[in-house]
Steps between C-alpha positions, in 0.01 A plus 500: 500500500785400734384248773658228717560169319234239585473118475311555163803662347730188495475410133588854399766547754667182381485639142652824605781337701575299182509825319758613747706206392411252757260246352233402765199280526181608669571244775845625556357858516240397746757328726734807493209742569376283800855548650515869405149578631586343846743778575367845567834651378407414141259685265397406154311731287354454154392745224173434317422669165193441280405207750842329455781457731796670327759554767633419838730614764623303795674662798637415843551738798857470643677628791866590517761366747721823454251764569135559611353555157242265332531438123280322252650256243327453179540135424290468180366760252361392171257640242330290234706553183185600305448788753858642539575854440159608621596640854409183683841429642497875618167451674622176673824672624289791631298254696816357629617832606179566682520171687868570598402839644206343692744257653749785588761364249752752409598322163404262227753238384490235221720263326487459118708256298779613274340307205465679168115466527513707823667812349160667442407437852817652618437809315157531648642456847742764447233739367313439826798610703664173584881487510705183415698481833568134571641183374286190569646159588303164487586170621283204405436257785318226324 
């Protein structure tokens, strides 16, 4: 079952974000989700299997300055390492595409780090029809 994330999911969401490479406490996750849930442009979905939360996808609806199209940016996608390669990522991506179409978005976009542990994810995105088309730049302000 795929459903919207709830306040009862914070422990498992923190665990999953840790699996993504960003160790997180339950309190930190709760704080983040309060901010995220305050904006209607965000959507967080989770996947349950056998009564356990095993994956999540976080998205934001965006608007272009250069054209009239909407887009959806996937800002987080992770499947519990014990449940990978079972089609869960595919199911979450399918839901992202549905939400994008419901919001009249013409494309999905995402960033994925260039670290070695992300190479499998990159191949997954390419199989899903994504193209590597941009170079990202980041500047830390704190």
